[in-house]
C-alpha positions in Angstrom: 11.5 225.7 290.7 11.6 223.3 287.7 9.5 220.1 287.6 12.7 218.2 286.8 15.3 219.8 289.0 16.4 222.5 291.5 19.4 224.6 292.5 20.3 224.5 296.2 21.4 227.6 298.2 25.0 226.6 297.8 24.6 226.4 294.0 24.4 222.6 293.7 22.2 221.5 290.9 20.0 218.4 291.3 17.8 216.5 288.8 14.7 214.6 289.9 14.6 210.9 289.0 12.4 207.9 290.0 15.0 207.0 292.6 15.2 210.5 294.0 17.4 213.6 293.4 20.8 213.3 291.7 23.4 215.9 291.8 24.3 216.9 288.2 26.6 220.0 288.8 27.0 223.4 290.4 25.8 226.9 289.4 27.4 230.0 290.7 27.2 232.3 287.7 23.7 233.6 288.1 20.2 233.0 289.4 18.8 229.5 290.1 16.5 229.9 287.1 19.4 230.6 284.8 21.2 227.6 286.2 18.2 225.3 285.6 17.9 226.8 282.0 21.5 226.0 281.4 21.2 222.4 282.4 17.9 222.1 280.6 19.6 223.0 277.4 22.0 220.1 278.0 19.0 217.9 278.2 17.6 219.2 274.9 20.9 218.3 273.3 20.6 214.7 274.4 16.9 214.7 273.4 17.8 216.0 269.9 20.4 213.3 269.4 17.8 210.7 270.3 15.3 212.3 267.8 17.9 212.2 265.1 18.5 208.5 265.6 14.7 207.8 265.5 14.5 209.8 262.2 17.4 207.9 260.7 15.8 204.6 261.5 12.3 205.6 260.3 13.7 206.9 256.9 15.8 203.9 256.3 18.7 206.2 255.4 21.0 204.9 258.1 22.4 201.5 258.8 20.3 200.0 261.6 23.4 198.5 263.2 25.1 201.9 263.4 21.9 203.4 264.8 21.8 200.7 267.4 25.4 201.4 268.4 24.7 205.1 268.8 21.5 204.4 270.8 23.4 202.0 273.1 26.0 204.6 273.8 23.3 207.2 274.7 21.6 204.7 276.9 24.9 204.4 278.9 25.3 208.1 279.3 21.7 209.1 280.3 21.8 207.8 283.9 24.9 210.0 284.6 24.1 212.9 282.3 24.7 216.4 283.7 21.3 217.6 282.5 18.0 218.6 283.9 14.9 217.1 282.3 12.8 214.0 281.9 15.7 211.6 281.6 13.5 208.6 282.3 11.5 209.4 279.2 14.6 209.7 277.2 15.7 206.2 278.4 12.4 204.7 277.4 12.7 206.3 274.0 16.2 204.8 273.6 14.9 201.4 274.8 12.2 201.5 272.1 14.8 202.6 269.6 17.0 199.7 270.5 14.1 197.3 270.0 13.3 198.7 266.6 16.9 198.7 265.5 17.2 195.0 266.5 14.2 194.3 264.3 15.6 196.5 261.5 19.0 194.7 261.8 17.3 191.3 261.3 15.2 192.7 258.5 18.4 194.1 256.9 20.0 190.7 257.2 17.1 189.1 255.3 17.2 191.8 252.6 20.9 191.4 252.2 20.5 187.6 251.8 17.8 188.2 249.2 19.9 190.8 247.4 22.9 188.3 247.4 20.6 185.6 246.0 19.3 187.9 243.3 22.9 189.0 242.6 24.0 185.4 242.3 21.2 184.8 239.8 22.0 187.9 237.8 25.7 187.2 237.7 25.1 183.6 236.7 22.9 185.0 233.9 25.7 187.2 232.8 28.1 184.2 232.8 25.5 182.3 230.6 25.2 185.2 228.2 29.0 185.6 228.0 29.4 181.9 227.1 26.7 182.2 224.4 28.3 185.3 223.0 31.6 183.4 222.8 30.3 181.5 219.8 28.8 184.5 218.0 30.0 185.8 214.7 28.4 189.2 215.1 31.9 190.5 215.9 31.0 194.2 216.6 27.8 193.7 218.5 29.0 190.7 220.5 32.4 192.3 221.3 30.7 195.5 222.5 28.3 193.5 224.7 31.1 191.4 226.2 32.8 194.7 227.2 29.7 196.3 228.8 28.8 193.0 230.5 31.8 193.6 232.8 30.3 196.9 233.8 27.0 195.3 234.6 28.9 192.8 236.8 30.5 195.6 238.8 27.1 197.2 239.6 25.8 194.1 241.2 26.4 193.3 244.9 29.4 191.1 245.8 28.9 187.4 246.5 31.0 185.2 248.7 34.5 184.9 247.4 34.2 181.4 246.0 31.0 182.0 244.1 32.2 185.3 242.8 35.5 183.9 241.5 33.8 180.9 239.8 31.3 183.0 237.9 33.9 185.6 236.9 36.2 182.9 235.6 33.4 181.7 233.3 33.0 185.2 231.9 36.8 185.7 231.5 37.1 182.4 229.7 34.2 183.2 227.4 35.8 186.6 226.5 39.0 184.8 225.7 37.4 182.3 223.4 35.5 185.1 221.6 38.7 187.1 221.1 40.6 184.1 219.8 37.8 183.4 217.3 37.6 187.0 216.2 41.3 187.3 215.7 41.4 184.1 213.6 38.4 185.3 211.5 39.8 188.6 210.7 43.2 187.1 209.8 41.4 184.8 207.3 39.4 187.8 206.1 42.5 189.8 205.5 43.9 186.9 203.5 40.7 186.7 201.5 40.8 190.5 200.9 44.2 190.0 199.3 42.7 187.5 196.9 39.8 189.9 196.2 42.3 192.7 195.5 44.0 190.5 192.9 40.7 189.8 191.2 39.7 193.4 191.1 43.0 194.4 189.7 42.4 192.0 186.8 39.0 193.4 186.3 40.4 196.9 186.2 43.0 195.9 183.7 40.3 194.7 181.3 38.1 197.7 182.0 41.0 200.1 181.2 41.8 198.2 178.0 38.1 198.5 176.9 37.8 202.2 177.8 38.8 203.4 174.2 36.7 200.8 172.4 34.2 201.9 169.8 32.3 198.7 169.7 29.5 200.3 171.7 27.1 197.4 172.1 29.4 194.5 172.9 31.6 196.7 175.1 28.7 198.0 177.1 27.6 194.4 177.6 31.1 193.5 178.8 31.2 196.3 181.2 27.9 195.1 182.7 29.5 191.7 183.2 32.6 193.2 184.7 30.4 195.1 187.2 28.8 191.8 188.2 32.2 190.2 188.6 33.3 193.2 190.7 30.4 192.7 193.1 31.2 189.0 193.5 34.9 189.5 193.9 34.6 190.5 197.6 36.1 193.5 199.4 39.8 194.3 199.0 41.8 195.6 202.0 40.3 198.8 203.3 43.3 201.0 202.5 43.1 200.1 198.7 39.4 199.4 198.2 38.4 203.1 197.4 41.4 203.5 195.1 40.5 200.3 193.1 36.9 201.4 192.7 38.0 204.8 191.5 40.2 203.3 188.8 37.4 200.9 187.7 34.8 203.7 187.7 37.2 206.0 185.7 37.6 203.4 183.0 33.8 202.9 182.7 33.1 206.6 182.7 35.7 207.1 179.9 33.9 204.5 177.7 30.4 205.6 178.4 31.1 209.3 178.0 32.7 208.5 174.6 29.7 206.4 173.7 27.2 209.1 174.8 29.1 211.7 172.8 29.1 209.4 169.7 25.3 208.8 169.9 24.7 212.4 170.6 26.3 213.3 167.2 24.5 210.4 165.6 21.2 211.5 167.0 21.7 215.0 165.6 22.3 213.4 162.2 19.1 211.5 162.6 16.9 214.5 163.4 16.0 214.7 159.7 14.7 211.1 159.7 12.7 212.1 162.8 11.0 214.9 161.0 10.1 212.6 158.1 8.6 210.0 160.4 6.6 212.7 162.3 5.1 213.8 159.0 4.2 210.1 158.2 2.7 209.8 161.6 0.6 212.9 161.2 -0.8 211.4 158.0 -1.2 207.9 159.5 -3.1 209.2 162.5 -5.8 210.6 160.1 -6.7 207.1 158.7 -10.3 206.3 159.6 -11.2 202.5 159.2 -14.9 203.5 159.3 -14.5 205.0 155.8 -13.4 201.7 154.4 -11.3 199.1 156.1 -9.5 197.8 153.0 -8.7 201.3 151.9 -7.4 202.1 155.4 -5.2 199.0 155.4 -3.8 199.7 151.9 -3.0 203.3 152.9 -1.4 202.1 156.1 0.8 199.6 154.2 2.0 202.5 151.9 2.8 204.6 155.0 4.6 201.6 156.6 6.8 201.3 153.6 7.7 205.0 153.7 8.2 204.6 157.5 10.8 201.8 157.0 12.5 203.7 154.2 12.8 206.8 156.4 15.5 205.0 158.5 16.6 205.3 162.1 15.6 208.2 164.5 17.3 209.6 167.6 17.1 207.3 170.6 15.3 209.8 172.8 12.2 209.9 170.5 12.4 206.3 169.1 10.0 204.8 171.7 7.4 207.6 171.5 7.3 207.5 167.7 7.1 203.7 167.6 4.3 203.8 170.2 2.3 206.3 168.1 2.6 204.2 164.9 1.8 201.1 167.0 -1.4 202.8 168.1 -2.5 203.4 164.5 -1.8 199.8 163.6 -3.7 198.7 166.7 -6.7 200.8 165.7 -6.9 199.3 162.2 -6.2 195.8 163.5 -9.1 196.1 166.0 -11.4 197.4 163.3 -10.5 194.3 161.2 -11.2 192.0 164.1 -14.6 193.6 164.7 -15.4 193.1 161.0 -14.4 189.4 161.3 -16.6 189.0 164.3 -19.5 190.6 162.4 -19.2 188.3 159.4 -19.3 184.6 158.8 -15.9 184.7 157.1 -13.1 182.9 158.9 -10.0 184.9 160.0 -7.9 182.8 157.5 -10.2 183.6 154.6 -10.2 187.3 155.6 -6.4 187.3 155.5 -6.3 185.6 152.1 -8.7 188.2 150.9 -6.5 191.0 152.2 -3.6 189.4 150.3 -5.7 189.4 147.1 -6.4 193.1 147.5 -2.7 193.8 148.1 -1.7 191.9 145.0 -4.3 193.7 142.9 -3.0 197.0 144.0 0.6 196.0 143.2 -0.5 194.7 139.8 -2.2 198.0 139.0 1.0 199.9 139.9 3.2 197.5 137.9 1.0 197.9 134.8 0.9 201.7 135.2 4.7 201.8 135.5 5.2 199.4 132.5 6.9 196.8 134.6 6.6 193.0 134.0 3.4 191.6 135.6 3.6 187.9 135.0 4.7 186.9 138.5 2.1 189.2 140.2 -0.7 187.8 138.0 0.3 184.2 138.8 0.5 185.0 142.5 -2.9 186.8 142.3 -4.5 183.8 140.6 -3.2 181.4 143.2 -4.4 183.6 146.1 -7.9 183.9 144.5 -8.1 180.1 144.1 -7.1 179.6 147.7 -9.6 182.1 148.9 -12.4 180.5 146.9 -11.4 177.1 148.4 -11.6 178.7 151.9 -15.1 180.0 151.1 -14.3 183.7 151.0 -15.2 186.5 148.5 -12.6 187.8 146.1 -12.2 191.5 145.3 -11.8 192.2 141.5 -9.5 194.8 140.0 -12.4 197.1 139.5 -13.5 196.9 143.1 -16.3 194.4 142.6 -16.5 191.0 144.1 -16.2 187.6 142.4 -18.7 184.9 143.1 -18.0 182.8 146.2 -17.3 179.1 145.6 -20.4 177.0 145.4 -21.6 175.8 148.7 -21.4 172.2 147.5 -17.6 172.5 146.9 -15.6 170.9 149.6 -13.6 173.3 151.8 -10.0 172.3 152.0 -7.9 172.8 155.1 -5.3 175.5 154.6 -1.9 174.1 153.7 1.5 175.3 154.9 2.0 176.8 151.4 -1.1 178.9 152.0 0.2 180.1 155.3 3.5 181.1 153.8 1.9 182.8 150.8 -0.5 184.7 153.1 2.4 185.9 155.3 
């Protein structure tokens, strides 16, 4: 005999309740134990259904309102259920379930209200953003955002119909304003691109007319200006911009390729001059001011004259050769400055003295060559007088030194004529 039911001798099946026994069915197909087991399984079905509802409520996966409806249906079927088991316990579980679903329904209402409030704030923020973007000139970025903004709107919960419509109308109006502005902007831009195309075509015409020019320097400068004009002309329509640039570039390339070829031939012709200057440099770099500064300067001047007479060199070696000669000149100049610092002689007097030495050397060469010497002698006499007035020593043709001016003689301020003669 089961604790919750029995099978009578005539096969009637009863379930035990707090009010007494209740007939739930009839069993004629087997033993009483088998009959009680059959009706016990019916009880387990109802118990499982209650357990599932309890699990749905605990997990939050189900709608509390639907759980409550299912629980209410079960509560109405339990008192008359054709099952054997602790039906009173099931009823109590269902009652507890109904209480909890009522609480969950109320909590759900609060959550929904909060969610709607958040959605209202978020949708209002989207409307504000759309209105701000309506005045933007970042056409690509703003246009893309206005498109995705609608997708963000759809992901948010619905509001009441009036609020939903009002906010969406703000977004729709903002999109429309942006589209109108963008359309007007690109129409004006297209017009401006037509003007830019005309400007670039004029630039191309001049560039093509210059492409065969052999006035290398002025033409190269003009091409540089044309490039600046091209950059400020603005973009032409997209479908012709690349073609225009190609024509402009071809004209430039034709000129500069011809110029490079010309200078390449010229450079080859100047390789002989390069060799001469390299030989001069090899000699100049052996000059040692420590062995006599005046002698070093005189030797350098002779090499400088040969250097100038050698003529131009190829462009690819011009800077390096000039730098090497400049280093020699700097070395001798520094040696001279060190000597000036070590003596009481003024820089102006020292320069006058250098001029005297130079004129003496030229005079000796003129005499040796049998050339007239009157102008050189007069210039030498003048320079010596100025040097004496400046308080400096005077080199003699034999390498000695003339007596300096007496200390009591007044020192005259160098005149402009002195400066010119010294230079």
